[in-house]
C-alpha positions in Angstrom: -72.5 5.7 -46.4 -73.8 2.8 -48.5 -70.7 3.0 -50.7 -68.4 3.3 -47.7 -69.9 0.1 -46.0 -69.6 -1.9 -49.2 -66.1 -0.7 -49.9 -65.0 -1.7 -46.3 -66.6 -5.1 -46.7 -64.9 -5.7 -50.1 -61.6 -4.8 -48.6 -62.0 -7.4 -45.8 -63.1 -10.1 -48.3 -66.6 -10.2 -46.8 -68.3 -9.3 -50.0 -67.7 -10.3 -53.7 -67.5 -7.3 -56.0 -69.4 -9.3 -58.7 -72.4 -9.8 -56.3 -72.8 -6.1 -55.5 -72.6 -3.5 -58.3 -74.3 -0.3 -59.1 -74.0 2.2 -62.0 -70.7 4.1 -61.8 -69.1 1.8 -59.2 -65.4 1.1 -59.7 -63.6 -1.0 -57.1 -61.1 1.0 -55.1 -62.1 4.5 -56.2 -63.0 5.8 -52.7 -59.4 6.1 -51.6 -57.9 7.1 -55.0 -56.9 10.7 -55.9 -59.7 12.4 -57.9 -59.1 12.8 -61.6 -59.2 16.5 -61.3 -56.0 16.5 -59.2 -52.7 17.2 -61.1 -50.9 14.1 -62.2 -47.6 15.3 -60.8 -48.9 15.3 -57.2 -47.1 12.5 -55.3 -49.1 9.9 -53.5 -49.1 6.3 -52.4 -48.5 4.9 -55.9 -45.4 7.1 -56.2 -44.3 6.0 -52.8 -44.7 2.3 -53.6 -42.6 2.8 -56.8 -39.7 4.0 -54.7 -40.0 7.8 -54.3 -38.2 9.1 -51.2 -40.1 10.5 -48.2 -39.6 14.2 -49.0 -41.7 16.9 -47.2 -44.1 17.1 -50.2 -44.5 13.3 -50.2 -45.1 13.1 -46.5 -47.8 15.8 -46.7 -49.5 13.9 -49.5 -49.4 10.6 -47.6 -50.6 12.2 -44.4 -53.6 13.8 -46.1 -54.8 10.7 -48.0 -55.4 7.3 -46.6 -53.5 4.2 -47.7 -55.4 2.0 -50.2 -53.9 -1.4 -49.2 -52.2 -3.2 -46.4 -49.0 -3.5 -48.4 -48.6 0.3 -48.4 -49.0 0.4 -44.6 -46.5 -2.4 -44.1 -43.9 -0.5 -46.1 -44.4 2.6 -43.9 -44.2 0.4 -40.8 -40.9 -1.0 -42.1 -39.5 2.5 -42.5 -40.6 3.3 -38.9 -38.7 0.3 -37.6 -35.5 0.4 -39.7 -35.3 3.9 -41.3 -33.2 6.9 -40.3 -34.3 9.0 -37.4 -36.0 11.5 -39.7 -37.6 8.7 -41.7 -39.0 7.1 -38.6 -40.6 10.4 -37.5 -42.1 10.8 -41.0 -43.4 7.3 -41.0 -45.0 7.8 -37.6 -46.6 11.0 -38.7 -48.1 9.3 -41.8 -49.5 6.4 -39.8 -51.3 9.0 -37.5 -52.8 10.8 -40.5 -55.6 10.1 -42.9 -54.9 6.3 -42.8 -56.0 6.4 -39.1 -58.8 8.9 -39.3 -60.3 8.1 -42.7 -58.7 4.8 -43.8 -61.9 2.7 -43.4 -60.5 -0.2 -45.3 -57.2 -0.5 -43.4 -58.0 1.2 -40.1 -57.6 -1.8 -37.9 -54.1 -2.4 -39.4 -53.2 1.2 -38.8 -54.0 1.1 -35.1 -52.2 -2.2 -34.8 -49.0 -0.8 -36.3 -49.2 2.3 -34.0 -49.5 0.1 -30.9 -46.5 -2.0 -32.1 -44.5 1.2 -32.4 -45.6 2.3 -28.9 -44.2 -0.9 -27.5 -40.7 -1.1 -29.0 -38.7 -4.3 -28.5 -36.4 -4.5 -25.5 -32.7 -4.7 -26.5 -30.9 -7.9 -25.6 -28.3 -6.0 -23.6 -30.9 -4.0 -21.6 -30.4 -4.3 -17.9 -32.0 -1.0 -16.6 -35.7 -1.8 -16.7 -37.7 0.4 -19.1 -35.0 3.0 -19.6 -34.3 1.7 -23.1 -37.4 3.7 -24.1 -35.4 6.9 -23.9 -33.6 6.0 -27.1 -37.0 5.9 -28.9 -38.0 9.4 -27.7 -38.3 11.1 -31.1 -40.5 8.6 -32.8 -42.6 8.1 -29.6 -43.2 11.8 -29.3 -44.3 12.0 -33.0 -46.8 9.2 -32.2 -48.1 11.0 -29.0 -48.6 14.2 -30.9 -50.2 12.4 -33.9 -52.9 10.6 -31.9 -53.5 13.3 -29.4 -56.8 14.5 -31.0 -60.1 13.3 -29.7 -60.9 11.9 -33.2 -57.9 9.6 -33.0 -58.7 8.4 -29.5 -62.2 7.7 -30.7 -60.8 5.5 -33.4 -59.0 3.4 -30.8 -62.2 3.3 -28.8 -64.2 2.0 -31.7 -61.8 -0.8 -32.2 -61.8 -1.7 -28.5 -58.1 -0.8 -28.0 -58.2 1.9 -25.4 -57.1 -0.5 -22.6 -54.1 -1.7 -24.8 -53.2 1.9 -25.6 -53.2 2.8 -21.9 -51.0 -0.2 -21.1 -48.5 0.9 -23.7 -48.4 4.5 -22.5 -48.0 3.8 -18.7 -44.4 2.6 -18.8 -43.4 5.5 -21.1 -44.9 7.9 -18.6 -43.0 6.3 -15.8 -39.7 6.5 -17.6 -39.8 10.0 -19.1 -41.5 11.5 -15.9 -38.4 10.3 -14.0 -35.9 12.0 -16.4 -34.1 15.2 -15.4 -35.2 18.2 -17.6 -31.7 18.7 -19.1 -32.1 15.5 -21.2 -33.2 16.6 -24.7 -33.2 15.6 -28.3 -32.7 17.8 -31.4 -34.4 17.3 -34.7 -32.7 18.0 -38.0 -35.0 21.1 -38.3 -33.2 22.5 -35.2 -36.2 22.1 -32.9 -35.2 20.7 -29.5 -37.5 18.4 -27.5 -36.9 18.0 -23.8 -37.8 15.1 -21.5 -40.5 17.3 -19.9 -42.1 17.9 -23.3 -42.2 14.2 -24.2 -43.6 13.3 -20.8 -46.2 16.0 -21.0 -47.4 14.8 -24.4 -47.7 11.1 -23.3 -49.1 12.0 -19.9 -51.9 14.2 -21.2 -52.7 11.5 -23.9 -53.0 8.9 -21.2 -55.3 11.0 -19.1 -57.7 11.4 -22.0 -58.3 7.7 -22.0 -60.3 7.8 -18.8 -62.5 10.4 -17.1 -59.7 11.7 -14.8 -61.0 15.2 -15.0 -64.6 14.3 -14.1 -65.5 16.6 -11.3 -66.6 15.0 -8.0 -70.1 16.3 -8.6 -70.5 14.2 -11.7 -69.4 11.0 -9.8 -72.3 11.7 -7.4 -75.0 12.5 -9.9 -78.0 10.2 -9.9 -78.8 7.1 -7.8 -76.8 5.0 -10.2 -73.5 5.8 -12.0 -73.8 6.7 -15.7 -72.2 4.5 -18.3 -68.5 5.1 -18.5 -68.2 7.0 -15.2 -66.2 4.2 -13.6 -63.2 4.3 -16.0 -60.0 4.3 -14.0 -56.4 3.2 -14.7 -57.1 0.0 -12.7 -60.1 -0.7 -14.8 -58.4 -0.2 -18.1 -55.5 -2.5 -17.1 -58.1 -5.1 -15.8 -59.8 -5.1 -19.2 -56.5 -5.4 -21.0 -55.4 -8.3 -18.7 -58.7 -10.0 -19.4 -58.0 -10.0 -23.1 -54.6 -11.5 -22.4 -56.0 -14.2 -20.0 -58.6 -15.3 -22.5 -56.0 -16.4 -25.0 -56.6 -20.1 -24.4 -60.3 -19.9 -25.2 -60.5 -17.7 -28.3 -60.2 -20.0 -31.2 -63.8 -19.5 -32.3 -63.8 -15.8 -31.7 -61.8 -13.8 -34.3 -62.2 -10.5 -32.4 -61.0 -11.9 -29.1 -58.0 -13.5 -30.8 -57.1 -10.1 -32.3 -57.4 -8.3 -28.9 -55.3 -11.0 -27.3 -52.6 -10.7 -29.8 -52.5 -6.9 -29.5 -52.6 -7.1 -25.7 -49.5 -9.2 -25.7 -47.5 -6.5 -27.6 -46.9 -4.3 -24.5 -46.2 -7.3 -22.2 -46.9 -11.1 -22.3 -47.9 -10.9 -18.7 -50.7 -9.2 -16.7 -49.9 -5.6 -15.8 -51.1 -3.7 -12.7 -50.8 -0.1 -11.5 -48.4 -1.2 -8.9 -45.9 -1.8 -11.8 -45.7 2.0 -12.2 -44.9 3.5 -8.7 -44.6 7.1 -9.8 -47.9 7.0 -11.7 -49.5 5.3 -8.8 -48.3 8.0 -6.4 -49.7 10.8 -8.6 -53.1 9.0 -9.0 -53.5 8.4 -5.3 -52.7 12.1 -4.7 -55.3 13.0 -7.4 -57.9 10.9 -5.6 -56.9 12.4 -2.2 -57.2 15.9 -3.6 -60.8 15.2 -4.6 -61.7 13.5 -1.3 -60.4 16.2 1.1 -58.5 19.5 1.5 -54.7 19.5 1.2 -52.6 18.6 4.2 -49.2 17.2 5.0 -46.9 20.1 3.9 -44.2 20.4 6.5 -42.1 23.6 6.7 -38.4 23.2 6.0 -38.6 19.8 4.4 -37.1 19.2 0.9 -40.7 18.9 -0.5 -41.5 22.3 1.0 -38.5 23.7 -0.7 -39.7 22.4 -4.0 -43.1 24.1 -3.5 -41.4 27.4 -2.6 -39.1 27.1 -5.6 -42.1 26.7 -7.9 -43.9 29.6 -6.4 -40.8 31.8 -6.9 -40.6 30.7 -10.5 -44.3 31.5 -11.0 -44.2 34.9 -9.5 -40.6 36.0 -10.1 -41.7 39.2 -11.9 -43.8 40.1 -8.9 -40.9 39.3 -6.5 -38.6 41.7 -8.3 -41.0 44.6 -7.5 -41.9 43.5 -4.0 -39.8 42.3 -1.0 -42.5 39.8 0.1 -43.1 36.7 -2.0 -46.1 34.4 -2.2 -45.5 31.6 0.2 -47.0 28.2 0.8 -48.7 27.4 4.1 -48.0 29.9 6.8 -44.4 30.6 5.8 -43.0 33.5 3.9 -39.7 34.5 2.5 -38.2 37.9 1.6 -35.6 39.3 -0.7 -35.5 40.2 -4.4 -36.0 37.5 -7.0 -33.0 36.0 -8.7 -32.5 35.7 -12.4 -34.8 33.5 -14.5 -32.3 30.7 -14.9 -31.8 30.2 -11.2 -35.5 30.2 -10.5 -36.3 27.3 -12.8 -36.4 24.0 -10.9 -34.2 21.3 -12.2 -36.5 18.4 -11.2 -38.1 15.3 -12.8 -41.6 15.9 -13.9 -43.1 13.5 -11.3 -41.6 15.6 -8.4 -43.1 18.8 -9.9 -46.5 17.2 -10.3 -46.6 16.2 -6.7 -45.9 19.7 -5.6 -48.4 21.5 -8.0 -51.5 21.2 -5.8 -49.8 22.9 -2.9 -48.5 25.6 -5.2 -51.9 26.3 -6.7 -53.5 26.3 -3.3 -51.0 28.9 -2.0 -51.5 31.1 -5.0 -55.3 30.9 -4.8 -55.3 31.6 -1.1 -53.1 34.7 -1.7 -55.5 35.9 -4.4 -58.5 35.4 -2.0 -56.8 37.5 0.6 -55.8 40.3 -1.8 -52.0 39.6 -1.8 -52.1 38.6 -5.5 -54.2 40.1 -8.3 -56.4 37.9 -10.5 -54.2 38.8 -13.5 -51.1 37.9 -11.7 -52.7 34.6 -10.6 -53.6 33.7 -14.2 -50.2 34.7 -15.5 -48.4 32.6 -12.8 -50.5 29.6 -13.5 -49.9 29.9 -17.2 -46.1 30.2 -16.6 -46.0 26.9 -14.7 -48.2 25.2 -17.3 -45.8 26.4 -20.0 -42.8 25.2 -18.0 -44.3 21.7 -17.6 -47.5 21.3 -19.8 -48.4 18.1 -17.9 -48.9 20.2 -14.8 -52.2 21.4 -16.4 -53.6 18.0 -15.4 -52.8 18.5 -11.7 -54.1 22.1 -11.9 -57.3 20.7 -13.3 -57.5 18.1 -10.6 -57.1 20.8 -7.8 -59.7 23.2 -9.3 -62.2 20.4 -9.9 -62.1 19.5 -6.2 -62.1 23.1 -4.9 -65.1 24.3 -7.0 -67.3 21.6 -5.5 -66.3 22.3 -1.9 -68.1 25.7 -1.9 -65.8 27.3 0.6 -64.3 30.0 -1.5 -65.8 33.5 -1.8 -67.3 34.5 -5.2 -65.3 36.4 -7.7 -67.0 39.4 -9.3 -66.6 39.3 -13.1 -66.6 43.1 -13.4 -64.0 43.6 -16.1 -61.6 45.3 -13.6 -60.3 42.4 -11.4 -61.7 39.6 -13.5 -62.8 39.5 -17.1 -66.4 40.5 -17.7 -69.0 38.6 -19.7 -71.4 41.5 -19.9 -70.8 42.2 -23.6 -72.7 39.1 -24.7 -74.1 37.3 -21.6 -77.7 38.2 -22.4 -77.3 37.1 -26.0 -75.9 33.7 -24.9 -78.8 33.1 -22.6 -81.3 34.0 -25.3 -79.6 31.6 -27.7 -79.8 28.9 -25.1 -83.5 29.4 -24.7 -83.9 29.4 -28.5 -82.1 26.0 -28.8 -84.3 24.5 -26.2 -87.5 26.0 -27.6 -86.8 24.6 -31.1 -86.3 21.2 -29.5 -89.6 21.3 -27.6 -88.3 22.4 -24.2 -89.7 25.5 -22.6 -88.0 26.7 -19.4 -89.2 30.2 -18.5 -86.9 30.4 -15.5 -83.8 30.8 -17.6 -82.7 34.2 -16.3 -79.6 35.5 -14.6 -81.5 37.5 -12.0 -80.9 41.2 -11.6 -79.3 42.5 -14.8 -77.7 45.4 -12.9 -75.8 43.1 -10.4 -72.4 42.0 -11.5 -71.9 38.4 -12.7 -70.1 36.1 -10.2 -68.3 32.8 -10.4 -66.8 30.7 -7.5 -63.2 31.8 -7.1 -61.6 28.5 -8.2 -63.8 28.5 -11.3 -63.0 32.1 -12.1 -59.3 31.3 -11.8 -59.5 28.2 -14.0 -61.6 30.1 -16.6 -59.0 32.9 -16.7 -56.2 30.3 -17.1 -57.9 28.7 -20.1 -58.4 32.1 -21.7 -54.7 32.8 -21.6 -54.1 29.9 -24.1 -53.8 30.7 -27.8 -56.4 29.1 -29.9 -54.1 27.3 -32.3 -53.0 23.8 -33.2 -50.2 23.7 -30.7 -52.5 24.4 -27.8 -55.4 22.2 -29.1 -54.6 19.1 -27.1 -54.3 21.1 -23.8 -57.5 23.0 -24.4 -59.3 19.7 -25.1 -58.2 18.4 -21.7 -59.1 21.6 -19.9 -62.3 22.3 -21.9 -64.1 19.2 -20.8 -63.4 20.0 -17.1 -64.4 23.6 -17.5 -67.7 22.7 -19.0 -68.4 20.1 -16.3 -67.5 22.4 -13.5 -69.5 25.3 -14.8 -72.5 23.1 -15.4 -72.4 21.9 -11.8 -72.3 25.4 -10.3 -75.5 27.5 -9.8 -77.1 29.3 -12.8 -75.8 31.3 -14.7 -72.2 30.1 -14.2 -72.3 28.2 -17.5 -73.6 31.1 -19.6 -70.9 33.3 -18.0 -68.1 30.9 -18.9 -69.6 30.5 -22.4 -69.8 34.3 -22.8 -66.1 34.7 -21.8 -65.0 32.1 -24.2 -67.1 33.4 -27.1 -65.3 36.7 -26.7 -62.0 34.8 -26.9 -62.9 32.6 -29.8 -65.9 33.9 -31.8 -65.8 31.0 -34.3 -66.5 28.6 -31.4 -69.5 30.6 -30.2 -72.2 28.3 -31.7 -70.6 25.2 -30.2 -70.0 26.8 -26.8 -73.7 28.0 -26.6 -74.9 24.5 -27.7 -72.7 23.0 -25.0 -74.0 25.4 -22.4 -77.6 24.4 -23.2 -77.1 21.1 -21.5 -76.7 22.8 -18.2 -80.4 23.5 -18.0 -81.1 19.7 -17.6 -78.8 19.6 -14.6 -80.8 22.3 -12.8 -84.3 21.6 -14.0 -85.9 18.1 -13.9 -89.0 19.3 -15.8 -86.8 20.2 -18.7 -85.5 16.6 -18.8 -89.1 15.3 -19.0 -89.9 17.7 -21.8 -86.8 16.6 -23.7 -87.7 12.9 -23.4 -91.2 13.7 -24.6 -89.7 15.5 -27.6 -87.6 12.4 -28.4 -90.8 10.3 -28.5 -92.9 12.8 -30.5 -90.1 13.3 -33.0 -89.5 9.5 -33.4 -93.2 8.8 -33.8 -93.7 11.7 -36.3 -96.1 13.5 -33.9 -94.1 16.7 -33.7 -95.0 19.9 -35.5 -91.4 20.8 -35.9 -90.1 20.9 -39.5 -87.1 18.7 -38.7 -89.1 16.0 -36.8 -92.5 15.8 -38.6 -91.4 12.8 -40.7 -90.6 10.6 -37.7 -88.1 7.7 -37.4 -84.5 7.7 -36.3 -83.7 10.5 -38.8 -86.1 12.8 -37.0 -84.8 11.7 -33.6 -81.1 12.4 -34.4 -81.4 14.9 -37.3 -78.1 15.9 -38.9 -76.1 16.6 -35.8 -74.9 20.0 -34.8 -74.3 22.7 -37.5 -74.5 26.4 -37.9 -76.5 28.5 -40.3 -74.6 30.3 -43.1 -76.2 33.5 -41.9 -75.0 32.9 -38.3 -76.6 31.1 -35.4 -77.4 27.4 -34.8 -79.6 25.3 -36.9 -82.5 23.6 -35.1 -81.1 20.6 -33.2 -82.9 17.3 -33.1 -84.0 16.2 -29.6 -82.0 13.0 -29.7 -78.7 14.9 -30.3 -79.5 17.2 -27.3 -80.3 14.2 -25.1 -77.0 12.6 -26.0 -75.3 15.7 -24.7 -77.5 16.1 -21.6 -78.2 12.6 -20.2 -75.1 12.5 -18.0 -76.4 15.7 -16.3 -79.5 14.0 -15.0 -79.3 13.8 -11.2 -82.3 11.4 -10.4 -82.0 8.5 -12.8 -84.8 6.5 -11.0 -87.1 9.4 -11.6 -86.1 9.4 -15.3 -86.9 5.7 -15.7 -90.4 6.2 -14.2 -91.0 9.2 -16.6 -89.9 7.1 -19.6 -92.5 4.4 -18.7 -95.2 7.1 -18.3 -94.3 8.8 -21.5 -94.2 5.5 -23.3 -97.8 4.8 -22.2 -98.9 8.3 -23.2 -97.3 7.7 -26.6 -99.3 4.5 -27.0 -102.6 6.5 -26.4 -101.5 9.1 -29.0 -100.7 6.4 -31.5 -104.1 4.7 -31.1 -106.1 8.0 -31.0 -104.1 9.2 -34.0 -104.3 12.8 -32.8 -108.1 13.0 -33.5 -110.3 15.2 -31.3 -112.5 13.6 -28.7 -115.7 14.5 -30.6 -114.5 12.4 -33.6 -113.4 9.6 -31.4 -116.9 9.2 -30.0 -118.3 8.6 -33.5 -115.7 5.9 -34.4 -116.5 2.2 -34.1 -114.2 -0.8 -34.4 -114.4 -2.4 -37.8 -112.9 -5.4 -39.6 -111.6 -5.7 -43.1 -109.2 -7.8 -45.1 -106.2 -5.9 -43.8 -106.8 -6.1 -40.1 -108.7 -4.6 -37.2 -109.2 -0.9 -37.4 -110.2 1.7 -34.8 -111.6 4.4 -37.0 -108.7 5.2 -39.4 -106.0 3.6 -37.2 -104.9 0.2 -38.4 -103.9 -2.3 -35.7 -100.9 -3.4 -37.7 -99.7 0.2 -38.3 -100.2 1.0 -34.6 -98.3 -2.1 -33.5 -95.3 -1.0 -35.7 -95.2 2.4 -34.1 -95.7 0.9 -30.6 -92.6 -1.2 -31.2 -90.7 1.8 -32.3 -91.7 3.7 -29.2 -90.7 0.7 -27.0 -87.3 0.5 -28.8 -86.7 4.2 -28.1 -87.6 3.8 -24.5 -85.3 0.9 -24.0 -82.5 2.8 -25.7 -82.9 5.8 -23.4 -82.9 3.7 -20.3 -79.8 1.8 -21.5 -77.7 4.8 -22.4 -78.8 6.8 -19.3 -77.9 4.2 -16.7 -76.6 1.1 -18.3 -76.9 -2.4 -16.6 -77.8 -1.1 -13.2 -80.7 1.0 -14.4 -82.1 -1.9 -16.6 -82.1 -4.1 -13.5 -83.8 -1.4 -11.5 -86.4 -1.1 -14.3 -87.3 -4.8 -14.4 -87.1 -5.5 -10.7 -88.7 -2.3 -9.3 -90.1 0.2 -11.7 -92.3 -2.1 -13.8 -93.7 -4.2 -10.9 -94.5 -0.9 -9.1 -96.3 0.4 -12.2 -98.4 -2.7 -12.5 -99.4 -2.6 -8.8 -100.3 1.1 -8.9 -103.8 2.3 -10.0 -103.9 4.2 -13.2 -106.9 6.4 -14.2 -108.0 5.8 -17.8 -108.4 8.7 -20.1 -111.6 9.2 -22.1 -109.9 8.1 -25.3 -109.1 4.7 -23.7 -112.7 4.2 -22.6 -114.0 4.7 -26.1 -111.3 2.4 -27.7 -112.6 -1.0 -26.6 -109.4 -1.7 -24.8 -107.1 -1.2 -27.8 -105.0 1.4 -25.9 -104.7 -1.0 -22.9 -103.8 -3.9 -25.0 -101.1 -2.1 -27.0 -99.9 -0.5 -23.8 -99.2 -4.0 -22.4 -97.4 -5.0 -25.6 -95.4 -1.8 -25.5 -94.2 -2.5 -22.0 -93.3 -6.1 -23.0 -91.2 -5.0 -25.9 -89.7 -2.3 -23.7 -88.7 -4.7 -21.0 -87.3 -7.4 -23.3 -85.3 -4.9 -25.4 -83.9 -3.3 -22.2 -82.8 -6.7 -21.0 -81.3 -7.6 -24.3 -79.3 -4.4 -24.3 -78.0 -5.1 -20.9 -77.4 -8.9 -20.9 -77.5 -9.9 -24.5 -79.6 -12.7 -26.0 -77.0 -15.4 -25.2 -74.4 -16.0 -22.5 -71.3 -14.6 -24.3 -71.1 -11.3 -22.3 -70.0 -11.0 -18.7 -73.1 -9.1 -17.9 -75.2 -12.1 -18.7 -74.1 -13.7 -15.4 -76.5 -11.2 -13.6 -79.4 -12.1 -15.8 -80.7 -15.3 -14.0 -81.3 -13.5 -10.7 -83.0 -10.4 -12.2 -85.0 -12.4 -14.7 -86.0 -15.0 -12.1 -87.2 -12.3 -9.7 -89.3 -10.7 -12.5 -90.9 -14.0 -13.6 -91.6 -14.8 -9.9 -93.6 -11.5 -9.8 -95.5 -12.5 -12.9 -96.3 -15.9 -11.6 -97.4 -14.6 -8.2 -99.7 -12.1 -9.8 -101.2 -14.8 -12.0 -101.7 -17.0 -9.0 -103.6 -14.1 -7.3 -101.0 -13.6 -4.6 -100.4 -10.0 -5.7 -103.1 -7.4 -6.3 -102.7 -5.4 -9.5 -103.9 -1.9 -10.1 -103.4 -1.7 -13.9 -106.0 -2.5 -16.5 -106.5 -6.3 -16.9 -106.1 -6.0 -20.7 -102.7 -4.3 -20.2 -101.6 -7.0 -17.8 -102.7 -9.8 -20.1 -101.0 -8.2 -23.1 -97.8 -7.7 -21.1 -97.6 -11.2 -19.8 -98.3 -12.9 -23.1 -96.0 -10.4 -25.0 -93.1 -10.8 -22.6 -93.3 -14.6 -22.5 -93.7 -14.9 -26.3 -90.8 -12.6 -27.0 -88.6 -14.5 -24.5 -89.5 -17.9 -26.0 -89.2 -16.8 -29.6 -86.2 -14.4 -29.4 -84.2 -15.2 -26.3 -84.7 -18.9 -25.6 -81.5 -19.0 -23.5 -83.2 -16.8 -21.0 -85.8 -19.5 -20.3 -83.2 -22.1 -19.5 -81.9 -20.0 -16.7 -85.2 -19.7 -14.9 -86.2 -22.0 -12.0 -88.4 -24.9 -13.2 -91.1 -24.3 -10.6 -91.5 -20.7 -11.7 -91.9 -21.8 -15.3 -94.5 -24.3 -14.3 -96.5 -21.7 -12.3 -96.2 -19.2 -15.1 -97.4 -21.8 -17.6 -100.5 -22.5 -15.4 -101.2 -18.8 -15.3 -101.0 -18.6 -19.1 -103.5 -21.4 -19.3 -105.9 -19.3 -17.1 -105.5 -16.5 -19.7 -106.5 -19.0 -22.5 -102.9 -19.0 -23.8 -102.4 -22.8 -24.0 -100.1 -22.7 -27.0 -97.9 -20.1 -25.4 -97.9 -22.1 -22.1 -96.8 -25.2 -24.0 -94.1 -23.3 -25.9 -92.7 -21.9 -22.6 -92.5 -25.4 -21.1 -90.9 -26.7 -24.3 -88.2 -24.1 -24.1 -87.6 -24.9 -20.4 -85.5 -28.0 -21.1 -85.6 -31.4 -19.5 -87.0 -30.1 -16.2 -90.3 -29.0 -17.7 -90.9 -31.9 -20.1 -93.2 -33.7 -17.6 -95.3 -30.6 -17.2 -95.4 -30.1 -20.9 -96.7 -33.7 -21.4 -99.4 -33.1 -18.8 -100.5 -29.9 -20.5 -100.7 -31.7 -23.9 -102.8 -34.5 -22.3 -105.1 -32.0 -20.6 -105.6 -30.0 -23.8 -106.5 -33.1 -25.8 -109.0 -34.2 -23.1 
């Protein structure tokens, strides 16, 4: 990592090579081909010397990142002016290792990709965005190339997801309106239809926001989790804000870069209304989540589309039976026609609009016994193969229906539906083992009567069966990524043991994914058991502070908190997972975030007691007396300086947990409500605190001060550059008003006086020393009252520093304080 960071800084002229050397370092070696590779293997050097883009050359350039901007520029020129085959090759190369592992040139790679996704409008163009059709082949190569989650994460890290979404929306609009008979043929003979291009771009667009987030997750907790409000409107709003800020970005290099990239797709602001077909689909998606389907009128052209899709899905059944599956209350009879006549010749948008009604009719028929589960899964897979983009609408429908709770359960007995019995018990045991190694003990993790058949809600059973029909290969990867996230979220929201059942079925399908599936299933526990959440947070603190007996956490620090991620043993099974990694997987599942904040405060104070006591038994604590030496105050063997360092670490962890769990809203709730309530409440001191001469109470106050200031800094920043900082004056003013009123005696406190004094002095000193801009935003009268309160605590220097940071309005009070102090 050290080499990587230095190499990236050198490539961006942020670091001089002569100022940073170590034995064996040679500039540029990170991206060069190792010496052990055969010299005849083509690479970037051969390409720059004029070698043509043969298949061998393309594979080499895809697998190794470019080493300079000049190499990328040459590839980009080919993507613009080369032949059709060369354009596709160039697009594939840009989406390869240069995007995923090209640390030195990654920002240039994403820039070139975005430029290719927004091709120039021909001068003679008079038909809106239809000129995009002529770029179908290179655009499709880009869609496939950046479809993986890793590639999307790269765009996210560079802050370019809004710009990527804005580039994809007009392409979706155009290709979704094309008739399916429009196609393009590659030199290899492969034919790509308009439906295929649309499906690739549409599914890529959907991955940019949490479209497949089940309704249950939107309702989890008292405040929304960070990232749960991503919508197409929000992405376009962020993109437009980058564009609008172009006149005020001269001093900010990053904003200037974002503004330049935002203007690639359009020099003007873009709104969802600019894409009517996409807007209709998105409104239908929202309506499907909000209520049951309605509005299908028998005999209308739209009803005929639904009937045609049903006939296509179940044409094999229709050949054997005279009665077909019908939408609504209608039915039709007669033998099925040949395959060609049953395939609808419709634009993709028209098909997507009808899909919810088609799936609803099929699921209803299955619920009433007119359609077998196997036939249902096969029919759904047929329509998803016909138009892969329809998988998104199928996901939308099932996500809504699972949470309604109106469907009867499906018995996963191996006859009608697939059975998880072969490894369900093993999956549950593995989940318990993962939790136990992380410090979480949940004895209630059982599936009930082992003799009773496993059940899933009917929509979840149908959706699970559909996903199992996909082959686990590269061509299906982008579709399984889309469906997999939804399947995990839906199963997690259903009663236990739905998630282990789904994990069991998928481990039978793909055994090499079993460890990952079981690890993902372990987060379900935290959705159903609040005590498990508390235990996990405690494990995070004990691991970070080095108080855990676990082998992976005994050393403490961030390394113990996060460990080495998720990995499997060579002998099978999952290596012990650090608590921080498990929390990052589980925090979105916490229902009561207010409860979580209160628990974090409680665990923080408990950690302070353990830090001071050093884990010593009570009998030894009684014999210890405070002493002084040249290093600092000691309580027994516990140094005040060492304890303060660990207290700061615990406070930083607490602030991080609050911030990632609830974002800005939760931080405001913490400072405005949780902390004041804690100070007002009465807290019973433990025996260790009574014997510590107030050291626990004092450090507890400092811990809360660091905790509060760091939480505020995460949410608002130290200055006023972020938009969130506009909310800071009101929240901060309310909190300082509480401090001033308590110091004035207007509010009765229940906490230890030493804790209160340490908190007030710590909070004010951190604010004055680290975030002076905060002080300028506070009402002058509040600052004066707070200063008077600090004087009562014999904190004259801090009171003067507070008034000095308050600006012109507090100069008079500062002068009076100086005079009074001298007298």
